[in-house]
C-alpha positions in Angstrom: -23.5 -17.4 11.5 -24.2 -20.5 9.4 -24.3 -21.0 5.6 -27.6 -21.9 4.0 -26.4 -21.8 0.4 -23.0 -21.3 -1.0 -22.6 -21.3 -4.8 -20.1 -19.7 -7.2 -22.4 -16.7 -7.7 -24.8 -16.7 -4.8 -24.4 -16.8 -1.0 -27.0 -17.1 1.7 -26.2 -17.0 5.4 -28.3 -16.8 8.6 -27.7 -16.5 12.3 -27.0 -19.8 14.1 -29.1 -18.5 17.0 -32.6 -20.0 16.4 -34.4 -17.0 18.0 -32.6 -14.5 15.7 -34.4 -13.7 12.4 -31.3 -12.4 10.5 -30.8 -13.6 7.0 -28.4 -12.3 4.3 -28.3 -12.8 0.5 -25.3 -11.8 -1.6 -24.0 -12.3 -5.1 -20.6 -12.0 -6.7 -19.8 -8.9 -8.9 -18.3 -8.9 -12.3 -14.7 -8.9 -10.9 -15.5 -12.4 -9.5 -13.9 -11.4 -6.2 -16.2 -8.9 -4.5 -19.6 -9.8 -3.2 -22.6 -7.5 -3.1 -25.3 -7.8 -0.5 -28.6 -8.0 -2.2 -31.0 -8.3 0.7 -30.9 -8.4 4.5 -34.0 -9.7 6.4 -34.5 -9.4 10.2 -32.3 -7.8 12.7 -29.0 -9.0 14.0 -27.6 -7.5 17.2 -24.2 -9.3 17.2 -21.1 -7.6 15.9 -19.0 -9.8 13.7 -15.7 -8.8 12.1 -14.9 -11.3 9.3 -11.4 -12.6 8.9 -11.0 -13.2 5.2 -7.8 -15.0 4.0 -8.7 -14.3 0.4 -8.2 -10.5 0.9 -4.8 -9.9 -0.3 -2.6 -7.0 -1.6 -4.4 -7.0 -5.0 -7.8 -6.6 -3.4 -6.6 -3.9 -1.0 -4.9 -2.0 -3.8 -8.1 -2.0 -6.0 -10.4 -0.9 -3.1 -8.0 1.7 -1.6 -6.4 3.0 -4.8 -7.7 6.6 -4.3 -6.7 6.6 -0.6 -3.2 5.3 -1.4 -2.7 7.9 -4.1 -3.8 10.8 -1.9 -1.7 9.5 1.0 1.3 7.5 -0.2 2.7 7.4 3.3 -0.2 5.4 4.7 1.1 2.6 6.9 -0.1 -1.0 7.3 -2.1 -0.2 10.5 -3.9 2.7 8.7 -4.7 0.4 5.8 -6.1 -2.3 8.1 -8.2 0.2 10.0 -9.7 1.6 6.8 -10.6 -1.8 5.5 -12.2 -2.8 8.8 -14.2 0.5 9.0 -15.4 0.4 5.4 -15.8 -3.3 4.6 -15.9 -5.0 8.1 -13.1 -7.3 7.0 -10.0 -7.9 9.0 -7.0 -8.5 6.7 -4.3 -10.8 7.9 -0.8 -9.4 8.5 
C-alpha cells in the first residue's frame, strides 16, 4: 500500500502494485482518533493486517467497552483477537 494523500482529516491510499485498481478514501470521526472509510474503488486481493502503534488501552477500552463489561475476565489474547477480527488492526503487546 502507498499513501496518495495524508491530511489531518482525510486519508487516501492505493495499492503499490500498478496492476491493482484498489483505492481507499477515509476521513477522521469526531473523536479525532477513529477513521471511517468513505469509499473503496477497485478490488484488492491481498490480505493486510495493520500494526497501529497509536492503538492503546484508551482506544481498546472505548471500542470494547460492552464486551469487557459482559466478560470482565477477558484476557489480553482474547482482546487482541477481537480487535483483529472486528477492525483488522493488530495491537502491540
